[in-house]
N, C-alpha and C positions, 0 to 999 in steps of 0.2 A: 723298750730300749735294749740295745745290744752292747756288747763289750767291744772296745776298740782293740784291735790286735795289730801290733806293729813288729816288724822284723828289724834287727840290727844288721849292719853291713857284713859282720863276720858270721851271722847265722845262715845266710843264703848259700855261700859256698860250702859251709859245714854240712848242711842238709843235702846239697846236691852232689857232694863228692868232689868239688872243684878245689884247687889250691888257693890259699889266701895268705897274704903277708901284709903287715902294716909297718910303715916306716915313719920317722918323725917328719912333719911338714911345716911346723912353725908353731907360733903361739898366738892365741887370741885372748886379750885381757889378762895375760900372764899365765894362762892355761895351755898346756901342750895339746896340739892336734895332730892327727896322723892321716896318712894317705894309705889306703888299702889297694893292693894289686890283687886281681883275681885272674886265674888262668884255668885252662881246661884240665880235666881229670888227668892226674899222673904226669903233670908237666912242671914239676918242681925245678928242673934245671933252668927253664925259661924265666920263671917268676923270680927265682933267686938272683939271676943275672940282671933282670930289670930293676929289682929293688936295690941291689948293690950299686948299679950304674946311677940310679936317682940320688942315692945317698952321697955318692962321690961327686956328682955334678952340683948338687945344692949345698953340700956341707952345712946343713942346718942343725944337725944334732949337737947338743951341748952336754957336757958332763953334768949330771945332777948334783945339786948341793945337798949335803946331809946336814939336817938340823938336829940339835940335841935337846 
C-alpha cells in the first residue's frame, strides 16, 4: 500500500514560482468558495489586474458577519 499525495491549488504555483491570487467566487451550502488565478513568474501586474476585474464584474464579495 502506498500513501496518497495530493496537492492543493495554491501549492502548485508556490512551488513553481508562479503568481497566485484567490478571489471570492460564491457560496456552496453556505460555505464560501474561491477562484484562483495563476500567472507566469513575476507577472503580478497582470494577475492583480485580472483578479480586480473579476471582482468588479461579478460583485460577489459580501462583507463578513461577526458573531459574538
